[in-house]
C-alpha positions in Angstrom: 4.7 -7.2 -18.2 1.3 -5.8 -17.3 -1.1 -7.7 -15.1 -4.7 -6.5 -15.1 -6.9 -7.6 -12.2 -10.5 -6.9 -11.6 -11.6 -5.3 -14.9 -15.2 -4.0 -14.6 -17.6 -4.0 -17.5 -18.2 -0.8 -19.5 -21.9 -1.5 -19.1 -21.6 -1.2 -15.3 -19.6 2.0 -15.5 -22.1 3.5 -17.9 -24.9 2.6 -15.5 -23.1 4.3 -12.6 -22.6 7.4 -14.7 -26.3 7.6 -15.7 -27.3 7.2 -12.0 -24.9 10.0 -11.0 -26.0 12.3 -13.8 -29.6 12.0 -12.8 -28.7 13.3 -9.3 -26.4 16.1 -10.5 -27.2 19.7 -10.2 -24.9 22.5 -11.5 -24.7 24.0 -8.0 -24.0 20.7 -6.2 -21.5 20.8 -3.4 -18.5 18.6 -3.6 -19.4 16.6 -0.5 -22.8 15.9 -1.9 -21.2 14.6 -5.1 -19.0 12.3 -3.1 -22.0 11.1 -1.1 -23.9 10.4 -4.3 -20.9 8.6 -5.8 -20.6 6.5 -2.7 -24.3 5.7 -2.7 -24.1 4.4 -6.3 -21.1 2.3 -5.6 -22.8 0.7 -2.5 -25.9 -0.1 -4.6 -23.8 -1.7 -7.3 -21.8 -3.6 -4.7 -25.0 -5.0 -3.2 -26.3 -6.1 -6.6 -23.0 -7.7 -7.4 -23.0 -9.5 -4.0 -26.5 -10.8 -4.6 -25.6 -12.0 -8.1 -22.4 -13.7 -6.8 -24.5 -15.4 -4.1 -27.0 -16.7 -6.6 -24.2 -17.9 -8.9 -22.3 -19.7 -6.1 -25.3 -21.3 -4.4 -27.5 -22.4 -7.3 -27.1 -25.0 -10.0 -28.6 -25.4 -13.4 -31.3 -28.0 -13.9 -30.0 -30.3 -16.6 -32.2 -32.9 -18.3 -31.7 -35.4 -21.1 -29.2 -37.9 -22.0 -26.3 -38.3 -19.5 -27.9 -35.6 -17.2 -25.9 -36.8 -14.1 -22.6 -36.4 -15.9 -23.6 -33.0 -17.3 -24.8 -31.9 -13.8 -21.5 -32.9 -12.2 -19.6 -31.0 -14.9 -21.7 -27.9 -14.3 -21.0 -28.0 -10.6 -17.3 -28.5 -11.1 
């Protein structure tokens, strides 16, 4: 049995690769490559944290028929 936890989107990985490729130089030192990689990871982690915060602490504005029930369902 295989359990997969924390799968990341291909789109995020491609974004990281593009960012790293922009900063690459054929003569780059290994420690600079590691620093660049860490910088990209930190930037993506910050963006994800901000998105998570927005998702957790905001609610949709729901109008129309039975809006209170729909609003409660969206919160739950």
